[in-house]
N, C-alpha and C positions, 0 to 999 in steps of 0.2 A: 178845121182841118183835123183829121184823126190823130190821136197820139202816136199811132204806129208810124205815120209818116215822119213825125218829128224824131222818133227813135231811129228810123232807118236813115234819115237825112238830117243830122244834127246842124247842118248849115242853115236850115230853115229857121232855127231858133233866133237868129240875129235879125230876121225880117219881121215886119209888122204882120199881124194876122191877115190883113186884107191883101198883102202882097205875096203871101206864101203860095197860094194856088197858081197864080200867074207865073211866078218864078219856077215852080215845079213843071208846069206845061212847057215853058221855054227850055228848061234843062233837058226834058225828055226828047226834045227835037234836035238836040245837039248831035253832031256827027260822031261816029265811032272812031277811035284811034286804032292804030295797028295792033296793039296788044289785045284790045277788046275784040277786034275782028278775028284774029288768030285764035283767041280763046273760044269764041263762039263756034268757029269752024271745028276746033278740036272737040268741043262739047257735043256737037251734033254727030261727029264720028263715034264718040264714046256711046252716045245714046243709041245709035244704030247697032253698034256691036253688042250692047246689052240686050236689046230686043232680039237680035239674031241668035246669039249664043247662050244667053241666060234663061230664055224661055224655051219650053219644050216645043218641038216642031208642030205638034197638034194643038197648040194653044189657040183659042178663038181670036179672031181679028179684033174684037172689042177689048180683049185683055192686052193684046199687043199695042193697040192704040193708047190705052190708058197708061200702060207702062212707059211708052215713048213720051207721052205728055209729061208724066211725072219726072222722068229722068231729065228731060229737056228743061223743065222748070228748076230743078235742082242744080244743073250744070251751067245753063245759060244765064239764069237769074243774076248771079253775082257780077257778071260782066255788064249787064244792063244797069245794075245798081251802081257799079263803078262809074259808068258813063254819066249817070245822072248826078252823082255826088261831085264828080270832076267839073261838070258844067255849072253846078250850083256854086262851087268855090270860085269860079271865074266871073260870076255875076257881080256887077258893081254894088 
């Protein structure tokens, strides 16, 4: 397991090396809670507004798509990280 995963998910450190990958897969399948769903919805709205109003109207589609992906990764990512960490904490 990469060191980055243990940095992002400190809950993995308490598990044996063999169990970490399986626990991470299970945690990523956990359901989103209300805070995470609302946060993701707000993040997508923010990303849409950034692409619409921060870029010039004549910006190429590829530039708009790259900006949208980047803004979504920055704004939605923490909510997905929160969900995974929450699920890892609840594992036995």
